[in-house]
C-alpha positions in Angstrom: 41.3 -66.2 -30.6 41.4 -63.3 -33.1 37.9 -62.2 -32.3 38.6 -62.2 -28.6 41.7 -60.1 -29.2 39.8 -57.7 -31.4 37.1 -57.3 -28.8 39.7 -56.6 -26.1 41.5 -54.1 -28.3 38.3 -52.3 -29.1 37.3 -52.1 -25.4 40.8 -50.7 -24.6 40.7 -48.1 -27.5 37.1 -47.1 -26.6 38.1 -46.5 -22.9 41.2 -44.7 -23.9 39.3 -42.3 -26.2 36.8 -41.7 -23.3 39.7 -41.0 -20.9 41.3 -38.6 -23.3 38.0 -36.8 -23.9 37.5 -36.4 -20.1 41.0 -35.1 -19.5 40.7 -32.6 -22.3 37.2 -31.5 -21.2 38.4 -30.9 -17.7 41.4 -28.9 -18.9 44.0 -31.4 -17.6 45.6 -31.7 -21.1 45.1 -30.8 -24.7 44.9 -32.9 -27.9 48.2 -31.4 -29.1 49.9 -32.4 -25.9 48.7 -36.0 -26.3 49.7 -36.1 -29.9 53.2 -34.8 -29.4 54.0 -36.4 -26.0 57.5 -37.9 -25.9 58.0 -40.4 -23.1 61.0 -40.2 -20.8 63.7 -42.8 -20.9 62.2 -44.5 -17.8 58.7 -44.5 -19.3 60.1 -45.8 -22.6 61.7 -48.7 -20.8 58.5 -49.5 -18.9 56.5 -49.4 -22.1 58.9 -51.8 -23.8 58.6 -54.2 -20.9 54.8 -54.0 -21.0 54.9 -54.6 -24.8 57.2 -57.6 -24.4 54.9 -59.1 -21.8 51.8 -58.6 -24.0 53.5 -60.1 -27.1 54.6 -63.1 -25.0 51.2 -63.6 -23.6 49.4 -63.3 -26.9 51.8 -65.2 -29.2 52.9 -67.6 -26.5 49.4 -68.6 -25.4 49.2 -71.7 -27.6 52.5 -73.0 -26.2 51.8 -72.5 -22.4 51.1 -76.1 -21.9 52.9 -79.4 -22.5 51.3 -80.1 -25.9 53.5 -81.0 -28.8 52.4 -81.6 -32.4 52.6 -85.3 -31.7 50.5 -85.2 -28.5 47.9 -83.1 -30.2 47.7 -85.5 -33.1 47.4 -88.4 -30.7 44.6 -86.6 -28.8 42.8 -85.9 -32.1 43.0 -89.6 -33.1 41.6 -90.7 -29.8 38.7 -88.2 -30.1 38.1 -89.4 -33.7 38.0 -93.0 -32.6 35.6 -92.2 -29.7 33.4 -90.2 -32.1 33.3 -93.0 -34.7 32.4 -95.5 -31.9 29.3 -93.4 -30.9 27.8 -93.5 -34.4 
């Protein structure tokens, strides 16, 4: 899970760096403007919502099913018994 998150983060950062470079190269913005940009209240609220969704998606992923510790242990025992029976 961590490796997948790291890969996704790197892809996002890489594409963001490219996008910034293209915008600067084409004269749309400057590095200083990007570094000192202060979002409006509306944008700040939107960013907070997006952050909350991302955190919930990432941290909540293991819990998005009906598994409990007990059900996972039961499944593990069944798999162990099946595996032992095949030896």
